[in-house]
N, CA, C and O atoms as CSV, one atom per row, in Angstrom:
chain,resi,resn,atom,element,x,y,z
A,1,MET,N,N,62.454,203.433,-169.320
A,1,MET,CA,C,60.980,203.859,-169.571
A,1,MET,C,C,60.814,203.868,-170.970
A,1,MET,O,O,59.925,203.169,-171.455
A,2,ILE,N,N,61.571,204.587,-171.722
A,2,ILE,CA,C,61.450,204.507,-173.227
A,2,ILE,C,C,61.182,203.117,-173.852
A,2,ILE,O,O,60.301,202.793,-174.648
A,3,ARG,N,N,62.324,202.257,-173.198
A,3,ARG,CA,C,61.954,200.820,-173.593
A,3,ARG,C,C,60.930,200.043,-173.237
A,3,ARG,O,O,60.754,199.021,-173.900
A,4,ALA,N,N,60.187,200.289,-172.316
A,4,ALA,CA,C,59.206,200.130,-171.699
A,4,ALA,C,C,58.108,200.061,-172.686
A,4,ALA,O,O,57.407,199.133,-173.090
A,5,ALA,N,N,58.176,201.421,-172.974
A,5,ALA,CA,C,56.876,202.029,-173.878
A,5,ALA,C,C,56.773,201.134,-175.276
A,5,ALA,O,O,55.746,200.652,-175.754
A,6,LEU,N,N,57.813,201.069,-175.674
A,6,LEU,CA,C,58.463,200.344,-176.907
A,6,LEU,C,C,57.995,199.253,-177.130
A,6,LEU,O,O,57.618,198.886,-178.242
A,7,THR,N,N,57.945,198.406,-175.826
A,7,THR,CA,C,57.254,197.088,-175.699
A,7,THR,C,C,55.833,196.825,-175.360
A,7,THR,O,O,55.298,195.725,-175.221
A,8,GLY,N,N,55.249,198.133,-175.238
A,8,GLY,CA,C,53.682,197.982,-175.385
A,8,GLY,C,C,53.411,198.364,-173.510
A,8,GLY,O,O,52.295,198.082,-173.075
A,9,SER,N,N,54.231,198.851,-172.728
A,9,SER,CA,C,54.161,198.505,-171.407
A,9,SER,C,C,52.971,199.919,-171.445
A,9,SER,O,O,53.024,200.691,-172.402
A,10,ASP,N,N,51.904,200.143,-170.280
A,10,ASP,CA,C,51.529,201.210,-170.045
A,10,ASP,C,C,51.944,201.936,-168.513
A,10,ASP,O,O,51.302,202.413,-167.577
A,11,ALA,N,N,52.794,201.812,-168.703
A,11,ALA,CA,C,53.259,202.591,-167.382
A,11,ALA,C,C,53.673,203.977,-167.847
A,11,ALA,O,O,53.936,204.263,-169.015
A,12,VAL,N,N,53.716,205.177,-166.351
A,12,VAL,CA,C,53.502,206.334,-166.889
A,12,VAL,C,C,54.641,207.104,-165.762
A,12,VAL,O,O,54.789,206.774,-164.586
A,13,ALA,N,N,55.162,207.887,-166.277
A,13,ALA,CA,C,56.388,208.594,-165.735
A,13,ALA,C,C,56.112,210.033,-165.485
A,13,ALA,O,O,55.684,210.541,-166.521
A,14,ILE,N,N,56.200,210.966,-164.410
A,14,ILE,CA,C,56.233,212.246,-164.504
A,14,ILE,C,C,57.613,212.611,-163.901
A,14,ILE,O,O,58.337,212.105,-163.044
A,15,ALA,N,N,57.690,213.928,-164.871
A,15,ALA,CA,C,59.283,214.668,-164.545
A,15,ALA,C,C,58.775,216.076,-164.049
A,15,ALA,O,O,57.735,216.640,-164.389
A,16,ALA,N,N,59.653,216.479,-163.249
A,16,ALA,CA,C,59.769,217.674,-162.781
A,16,ALA,C,C,60.919,218.536,-162.749
A,16,ALA,O,O,61.887,218.213,-162.060
A,17,GLU,N,N,60.919,219.762,-163.524
A,17,GLU,CA,C,62.022,220.703,-163.562
A,17,GLU,C,C,62.211,221.734,-162.845
A,17,GLU,O,O,61.115,222.140,-162.458
A,18,PHE,N,N,63.178,222.464,-162.412
A,18,PHE,CA,C,62.986,223.831,-161.450
A,18,PHE,C,C,63.152,224.572,-162.571
A,18,PHE,O,O,63.709,224.198,-163.604
A,19,ASN,N,N,62.436,226.110,-162.256
A,19,ASN,CA,C,62.442,227.040,-163.471
A,19,ASN,C,C,63.837,227.281,-163.127
A,19,ASN,O,O,64.549,226.595,-163.860
A,20,ASN,N,N,64.429,227.892,-162.407
A,20,ASN,CA,C,65.762,228.533,-162.450
A,20,ASN,C,C,66.715,227.649,-161.420
A,20,ASN,O,O,66.881,228.350,-160.421
A,21,PRO,N,N,67.364,226.462,-161.282
A,21,PRO,CA,C,68.300,225.792,-160.422
A,21,PRO,C,C,69.572,226.406,-159.915
A,21,PRO,O,O,70.601,226.473,-160.587
A,22,ILE,N,N,69.456,226.796,-158.835
A,22,ILE,CA,C,71.426,227.629,-158.416
A,22,ILE,C,C,71.664,226.785,-157.581
A,22,ILE,O,O,70.770,226.231,-156.940
A,23,TYR,N,N,72.786,226.559,-157.452
A,23,TYR,CA,C,73.654,225.545,-156.967
A,23,TYR,C,C,74.831,226.403,-157.182
A,23,TYR,O,O,75.166,227.162,-158.091
A,24,SER,N,N,75.511,225.939,-155.724
A,24,SER,CA,C,76.461,226.596,-155.071
A,24,SER,C,C,77.570,225.519,-154.927
A,24,SER,O,O,77.269,224.326,-154.906
A,25,LEU,N,N,78.840,225.940,-154.829
A,25,LEU,CA,C,79.824,225.012,-154.526
A,25,LEU,C,C,80.382,225.166,-153.531
A,25,LEU,O,O,81.174,226.106,-153.463
A,26,VAL,N,N,80.156,224.205,-152.257
A,26,VAL,CA,C,80.390,224.699,-150.833
A,26,VAL,C,C,81.342,223.639,-150.352
A,26,VAL,O,O,81.089,222.435,-150.310
A,27,ALA,N,N,82.544,224.262,-149.968
A,27,ALA,CA,C,83.444,223.615,-149.325
A,27,ALA,C,C,83.920,223.647,-147.664
A,27,ALA,O,O,83.510,224.421,-146.799
A,28,LYS,N,N,84.804,222.674,-147.541
A,28,LYS,CA,C,84.977,222.558,-145.466
A,28,LYS,C,C,85.868,223.870,-145.511
A,28,LYS,O,O,86.415,224.332,-146.512
A,29,PRO,N,N,85.903,224.413,-144.128
A,29,PRO,CA,C,86.484,225.686,-143.843
A,29,PRO,C,C,87.981,225.607,-144.660
A,29,PRO,O,O,88.231,226.358,-145.602
A,30,GLU,N,N,88.815,224.712,-144.217
A,30,GLU,CA,C,90.037,224.741,-144.487
A,30,GLU,C,C,90.391,225.095,-146.333
A,30,GLU,O,O,91.438,225.432,-146.886
A,31,ILE,N,N,88.966,224.825,-146.897
A,31,ILE,CA,C,89.445,225.014,-148.492
A,31,ILE,C,C,89.230,226.422,-148.746
A,31,ILE,O,O,88.098,226.868,-148.932
A,32,LYS,N,N,90.025,226.970,-148.759
A,32,LYS,CA,C,90.264,228.208,-148.862
A,32,LYS,C,C,90.191,229.064,-150.553
A,32,LYS,O,O,89.536,230.099,-150.679
A,33,SER,N,N,90.846,228.532,-151.557
A,33,SER,CA,C,90.628,228.216,-152.799
A,33,SER,C,C,90.532,227.404,-153.842
A,33,SER,O,O,90.681,226.241,-153.466
A,34,PHE,N,N,90.333,227.499,-155.091
A,34,PHE,CA,C,90.006,226.450,-155.918
A,34,PHE,C,C,91.059,225.513,-155.904
A,34,PHE,O,O,90.845,224.303,-155.973
A,35,ALA,N,N,92.518,226.151,-155.791
A,35,ALA,CA,C,93.993,225.353,-155.576
A,35,ALA,C,C,93.562,224.331,-154.696
A,35,ALA,O,O,93.924,223.191,-154.988
A,36,ASP,N,N,92.869,224.487,-153.687
A,36,ASP,CA,C,93.106,223.688,-152.588
A,36,ASP,C,C,92.244,222.472,-152.689
A,36,ASP,O,O,91.885,221.819,-151.710
A,37,LEU,N,N,91.893,222.171,-154.092
A,37,LEU,CA,C,90.794,221.083,-154.210
A,37,LEU,C,C,91.410,220.086,-154.535
A,37,LEU,O,O,91.127,218.907,-154.325
A,38,LYS,N,N,92.814,220.808,-155.388
A,38,LYS,CA,C,93.396,219.330,-155.605
A,38,LYS,C,C,93.829,218.293,-155.353
A,38,LYS,O,O,94.924,218.463,-154.816
A,39,GLY,N,N,93.552,217.110,-155.447
A,39,GLY,CA,C,93.493,215.993,-154.590
A,39,GLY,C,C,92.405,215.340,-153.658
A,39,GLY,O,O,92.111,214.281,-153.102
A,40,LYS,N,N,92.002,216.618,-153.834
A,40,LYS,CA,C,90.875,216.354,-153.016
A,40,LYS,C,C,89.527,215.318,-153.226
A,40,LYS,O,O,89.385,214.977,-154.400
A,41,LEU,N,N,88.482,214.748,-152.238
A,41,LEU,CA,C,87.587,214.199,-153.015
A,41,LEU,C,C,86.531,215.276,-152.945
A,41,LEU,O,O,86.555,216.213,-152.146
A,42,LEU,N,N,85.314,214.987,-154.139
A,42,LEU,CA,C,84.169,216.070,-154.616
A,42,LEU,C,C,83.245,214.840,-154.683
A,42,LEU,O,O,83.297,213.755,-155.263
A,43,GLY,N,N,82.251,215.539,-153.732
A,43,GLY,CA,C,80.956,215.035,-153.883
A,43,GLY,C,C,80.196,215.764,-154.959
A,43,GLY,O,O,79.957,216.971,-154.961
A,44,LEU,N,N,79.687,214.486,-156.287
A,44,LEU,CA,C,79.290,215.463,-157.462
A,44,LEU,C,C,78.068,214.471,-157.529
A,44,LEU,O,O,78.122,213.377,-156.969
A,45,ALA,N,N,76.947,214.900,-158.245
A,45,ALA,CA,C,75.592,214.220,-159.097
A,45,ALA,C,C,75.829,213.523,-159.758
A,45,ALA,O,O,76.947,213.009,-159.783
A,46,ASP,N,N,74.933,213.232,-160.521
A,46,ASP,CA,C,74.684,212.334,-161.611
A,46,ASP,C,C,76.022,213.101,-162.946
A,46,ASP,O,O,75.955,214.203,-163.491
A,47,GLU,N,N,77.005,212.125,-163.098
A,47,GLU,CA,C,77.800,212.293,-164.318
A,47,GLU,C,C,77.902,212.975,-165.207
A,47,GLU,O,O,78.767,213.789,-165.527
A,48,ALA,N,N,76.281,212.409,-166.006
A,48,ALA,CA,C,75.980,213.539,-166.826
A,48,ALA,C,C,74.931,214.478,-167.019
A,48,ALA,O,O,74.342,214.942,-167.995
A,49,GLY,N,N,74.870,214.648,-165.484
A,49,GLY,CA,C,73.700,215.756,-165.305
A,49,GLY,C,C,74.366,217.424,-165.277
A,49,GLY,O,O,75.524,217.821,-165.145
A,50,THR,N,N,73.267,218.040,-165.436
A,50,THR,CA,C,73.730,219.395,-165.552
A,50,THR,C,C,74.603,219.724,-164.550
A,50,THR,O,O,75.670,220.247,-164.874
A,51,ILE,N,N,74.307,219.477,-163.145
A,51,ILE,CA,C,75.045,219.823,-162.028
A,51,ILE,C,C,76.316,219.726,-162.278
A,51,ILE,O,O,77.045,220.713,-162.385
A,52,THR,N,N,76.747,218.404,-162.406
A,52,THR,CA,C,78.277,218.039,-162.079
A,52,THR,C,C,78.764,218.677,-163.459
A,52,THR,O,O,79.935,219.052,-163.402
A,53,ILE,N,N,78.020,218.922,-164.904
A,53,ILE,CA,C,78.809,219.192,-165.925
A,53,ILE,C,C,79.084,221.062,-164.961
A,53,ILE,O,O,80.124,221.578,-164.552
A,54,SER,N,N,77.882,221.480,-164.935
A,54,SER,CA,C,78.594,223.027,-164.096
A,54,SER,C,C,79.539,223.213,-163.652
A,54,SER,O,O,80.434,223.911,-164.128
A,55,THR,N,N,79.551,222.485,-162.391
A,55,THR,CA,C,80.564,222.310,-161.079
A,55,THR,C,C,81.797,221.799,-161.829
A,55,THR,O,O,82.814,221.907,-161.143
A,56,ARG,N,N,81.987,221.297,-162.990
A,56,ARG,CA,C,83.068,220.757,-163.682
A,56,ARG,C,C,84.002,221.987,-164.731
A,56,ARG,O,O,85.158,222.137,-165.126
A,57,LYS,N,N,82.565,222.744,-164.861
A,57,LYS,CA,C,83.054,224.028,-165.781
A,57,LYS,C,C,83.753,225.147,-164.793
A,57,LYS,O,O,84.740,225.843,-165.034
A,58,LEU,N,N,83.195,225.119,-163.985
A,58,LEU,CA,C,83.204,225.861,-162.925
A,58,LEU,C,C,84.832,225.545,-162.585
A,58,LEU,O,O,85.687,226.408,-162.785
A,59,LEU,N,N,85.116,224.380,-162.116
A,59,LEU,CA,C,86.442,224.466,-161.512
A,59,LEU,C,C,87.277,224.538,-162.919
A,59,LEU,O,O,88.391,225.060,-162.914
A,60,ALA,N,N,86.847,224.127,-163.844
A,60,ALA,CA,C,88.056,224.410,-165.215
A,60,ALA,C,C,88.470,225.803,-165.047
A,60,ALA,O,O,89.636,226.189,-165.124
A,61,LEU,N,N,87.274,226.658,-164.773
A,61,LEU,CA,C,87.624,228.199,-165.174
A,61,LEU,C,C,88.675,229.032,-164.230
A,61,LEU,O,O,89.224,230.127,-164.345
A,62,HIS,N,N,88.698,227.668,-162.933
A,62,HIS,CA,C,89.484,227.968,-161.638
A,62,HIS,C,C,91.069,227.459,-162.093
A,62,HIS,O,O,92.058,227.756,-161.423
A,63,GLY,N,N,91.123,226.709,-163.247
A,63,GLY,CA,C,92.624,226.040,-163.315
A,63,GLY,C,C,92.518,224.893,-162.811
A,63,GLY,O,O,93.552,224.235,-162.705
A,64,ILE,N,N,91.203,224.301,-162.339
A,64,ILE,CA,C,90.964,222.888,-161.992
A,64,ILE,C,C,90.513,222.162,-162.853
A,64,ILE,O,O,89.430,222.534,-163.305
A,65,ARG,N,N,91.191,220.684,-163.519
A,65,ARG,CA,C,91.000,219.895,-164.475
A,65,ARG,C,C,90.627,218.314,-163.928
A,65,ARG,O,O,90.874,217.935,-162.782
A,66,GLU,N,N,90.062,217.573,-164.852
A,66,GLU,CA,C,89.788,216.847,-164.868
A,66,GLU,C,C,90.818,216.029,-164.533
A,66,GLU,O,O,91.843,216.159,-165.202
A,67,GLY,N,N,90.803,215.042,-163.476
A,67,GLY,CA,C,92.153,213.829,-163.012
A,67,GLY,C,C,92.720,215.516,-161.605
A,67,GLY,O,O,93.433,215.244,-160.639
A,68,ASP,N,N,92.482,216.223,-161.718
A,68,ASP,CA,C,92.986,217.252,-160.307
A,68,ASP,C,C,92.591,216.694,-159.085
A,68,ASP,O,O,93.352,216.625,-158.120
A,69,PHE,N,N,91.001,216.142,-159.080
A,69,PHE,CA,C,90.441,215.815,-157.849
A,69,PHE,C,C,89.935,214.564,-157.969
A,69,PHE,O,O,90.007,214.068,-159.093
A,70,ARG,N,N,89.356,213.813,-156.952
A,70,ARG,CA,C,88.671,212.497,-157.008
A,70,ARG,C,C,87.185,212.917,-157.200
A,70,ARG,O,O,86.775,214.078,-157.180
A,71,VAL,N,N,86.391,211.715,-157.402
A,71,VAL,CA,C,84.849,212.037,-157.237
A,71,VAL,C,C,84.258,210.976,-156.980
A,71,VAL,O,O,84.449,209.886,-157.519
A,72,LYS,N,N,83.237,211.333,-155.838
A,72,LYS,CA,C,82.497,210.166,-155.588
A,72,LYS,C,C,80.727,210.545,-155.892
A,72,LYS,O,O,80.118,211.346,-155.183
A,73,ILE,N,N,80.316,210.072,-156.644
A,73,ILE,CA,C,78.794,210.135,-157.378
A,73,ILE,C,C,78.137,209.857,-155.788
A,73,ILE,O,O,78.263,208.936,-154.982
A,74,ILE,N,N,77.384,211.141,-155.789
A,74,ILE,CA,C,76.209,211.149,-154.559
A,74,ILE,C,C,74.933,211.957,-154.932
A,74,ILE,O,O,75.165,213.105,-155.311
A,75,GLU,N,N,73.857,211.640,-154.902
A,75,GLU,CA,C,72.423,212.114,-155.880
A,75,GLU,C,C,71.949,212.792,-154.223
A,75,GLU,O,O,71.855,212.379,-153.067
A,76,GLY,N,N,71.760,213.957,-154.918
A,76,GLY,CA,C,70.822,214.854,-153.776
A,76,GLY,C,C,71.629,215.639,-152.965
A,76,GLY,O,O,72.765,215.422,-152.542
A,77,THR,N,N,70.676,216.840,-152.766
A,77,THR,CA,C,71.342,217.938,-152.108
A,77,THR,C,C,71.837,217.206,-150.396
A,77,THR,O,O,72.931,217.113,-149.839
A,78,PRO,N,N,70.560,216.834,-150.026
A,78,PRO,CA,C,70.650,216.580,-148.662
A,78,PRO,C,C,71.931,215.091,-148.326
A,78,PRO,O,O,72.454,214.996,-147.215
A,79,THR,N,N,72.162,214.363,-149.143
A,79,THR,CA,C,73.075,213.572,-149.537
A,79,THR,C,C,74.146,213.926,-149.637
A,79,THR,O,O,74.861,213.306,-148.849
A,80,ARG,N,N,74.891,214.914,-150.447
A,80,ARG,CA,C,75.992,215.912,-150.729
A,80,ARG,C,C,76.344,216.586,-149.122
A,80,ARG,O,O,77.397,216.768,-148.511
A,81,PHE,N,N,75.338,216.763,-148.901
A,81,PHE,CA,C,75.744,217.778,-147.577
A,81,PHE,C,C,76.303,217.065,-146.333
A,81,PHE,O,O,77.211,217.374,-145.562
A,82,THR,N,N,75.443,215.981,-146.389
A,82,THR,CA,C,76.186,215.036,-144.949
A,82,THR,C,C,77.602,214.279,-145.621
A,82,THR,O,O,78.515,213.861,-144.909
A,83,CYS,N,N,77.596,214.212,-146.781
A,83,CYS,CA,C,79.244,213.774,-146.994
A,83,CYS,C,C,80.211,215.291,-146.729
A,83,CYS,O,O,81.317,215.100,-146.222
A,84,LEU,N,N,79.946,216.302,-146.952
A,84,LEU,CA,C,80.699,217.612,-146.727
A,84,LEU,C,C,80.490,217.716,-145.146
A,84,LEU,O,O,81.562,218.063,-144.650
A,85,ARG,N,N,79.529,217.548,-144.199
A,85,ARG,CA,C,79.238,217.730,-143.201
A,85,ARG,C,C,80.154,216.946,-142.266
A,85,ARG,O,O,80.698,217.422,-141.269
A,86,ARG,N,N,80.280,215.501,-142.765
A,86,ARG,CA,C,80.956,214.478,-142.434
A,86,ARG,C,C,82.779,214.307,-142.262
A,86,ARG,O,O,83.382,213.657,-141.408
A,87,GLY,N,N,83.259,215.012,-143.221
A,87,GLY,CA,C,84.430,215.453,-143.500
A,87,GLY,C,C,84.753,214.962,-144.706
A,87,GLY,O,O,85.788,215.352,-145.246
A,88,GLU,N,N,83.744,213.827,-145.454
A,88,GLU,CA,C,84.552,212.768,-146.187
A,88,GLU,C,C,84.445,213.706,-147.325
A,88,GLU,O,O,85.621,213.826,-147.667
A,89,CYS,N,N,83.685,214.493,-148.169
A,89,CYS,CA,C,84.270,215.227,-149.167
A,89,CYS,C,C,84.653,216.878,-148.496
A,89,CYS,O,O,84.240,217.556,-147.555
A,90,ALA,N,N,85.720,217.037,-149.631
A,90,ALA,CA,C,85.880,218.376,-149.315
A,90,ALA,C,C,85.322,219.505,-149.902
A,90,ALA,O,O,85.509,220.647,-149.483
A,91,ALA,N,N,84.443,219.122,-151.144
A,91,ALA,CA,C,83.416,220.311,-151.299
A,91,ALA,C,C,82.323,219.377,-152.401
A,91,ALA,O,O,82.646,218.452,-153.146
A,92,VAL,N,N,81.113,219.918,-152.219
A,92,VAL,CA,C,80.003,219.594,-152.960
A,92,VAL,C,C,79.103,220.532,-153.513
A,92,VAL,O,O,78.914,221.536,-152.826
A,93,PRO,N,N,78.388,220.432,-154.793
A,93,PRO,CA,C,77.119,221.344,-155.227
A,93,PRO,C,C,76.054,221.219,-154.388
A,93,PRO,O,O,75.460,220.172,-154.131
A,94,LEU,N,N,75.825,222.297,-153.970
A,94,LEU,CA,C,74.396,222.017,-153.363
A,94,LEU,C,C,73.492,223.158,-153.620
A,94,LEU,O,O,73.734,224.365,-153.633
A,95,GLY,N,N,72.170,222.370,-153.863
A,95,GLY,CA,C,70.769,223.250,-154.361
A,95,GLY,C,C,70.509,224.388,-153.039
A,95,GLY,O,O,70.736,224.243,-151.838
A,96,GLN,N,N,70.049,225.338,-153.652
A,96,GLN,CA,C,69.731,226.478,-152.422
A,96,GLN,C,C,68.475,226.090,-151.574
A,96,GLN,O,O,67.590,225.446,-152.139
A,97,PRO,N,N,68.313,226.483,-150.081
A,97,PRO,CA,C,67.144,226.019,-149.583
A,97,PRO,C,C,65.666,226.762,-150.208
A,97,PRO,O,O,65.325,227.865,-150.637
A,98,LYS,N,N,65.184,225.711,-150.015
A,98,LYS,CA,C,63.544,226.568,-150.302
A,98,LYS,C,C,63.127,227.535,-149.727
A,98,LYS,O,O,63.978,227.821,-148.885
A,99,ILE,N,N,62.141,228.363,-149.667
A,99,ILE,CA,C,61.881,229.343,-149.063
A,99,ILE,C,C,60.438,229.279,-149.073
A,99,ILE,O,O,59.837,229.393,-150.141
A,100,CYS,N,N,59.740,229.082,-147.826
A,100,CYS,CA,C,57.952,229.085,-148.091
A,100,CYS,C,C,57.584,229.994,-147.450
A,100,CYS,O,O,57.998,230.158,-146.302
A,101,SER,N,N,56.672,230.852,-148.052
A,101,SER,CA,C,55.929,232.019,-147.786
A,101,SER,C,C,54.348,231.950,-147.252
A,101,SER,O,O,53.553,231.619,-148.132
A,102,ARG,N,N,54.081,232.075,-146.634
A,102,ARG,CA,C,52.497,231.943,-146.416
A,102,ARG,C,C,51.807,233.231,-146.665
A,102,ARG,O,O,50.585,233.310,-146.543
């Protein structure tokens, strides 16, 4: 988008951000501790995004370091949930569902 704007494009981008995003690392039932994630496949979001950075920090706080697990980059909570539900991913960060009130 920046490159396009610098070359005279009239394209427009609109971005939105959550005021208080909350993500939880959700694992398959047989994963009982962080140590159980060693050697497993985790479905993470964009490698440079805040979801993945905070997930990696959480894992590191529990002794799970880079190289202790495999990564599949998956964008979006619904898609990561599908990976977990199908059993392909041992754990994934998921956003909390939105609660609508009337």
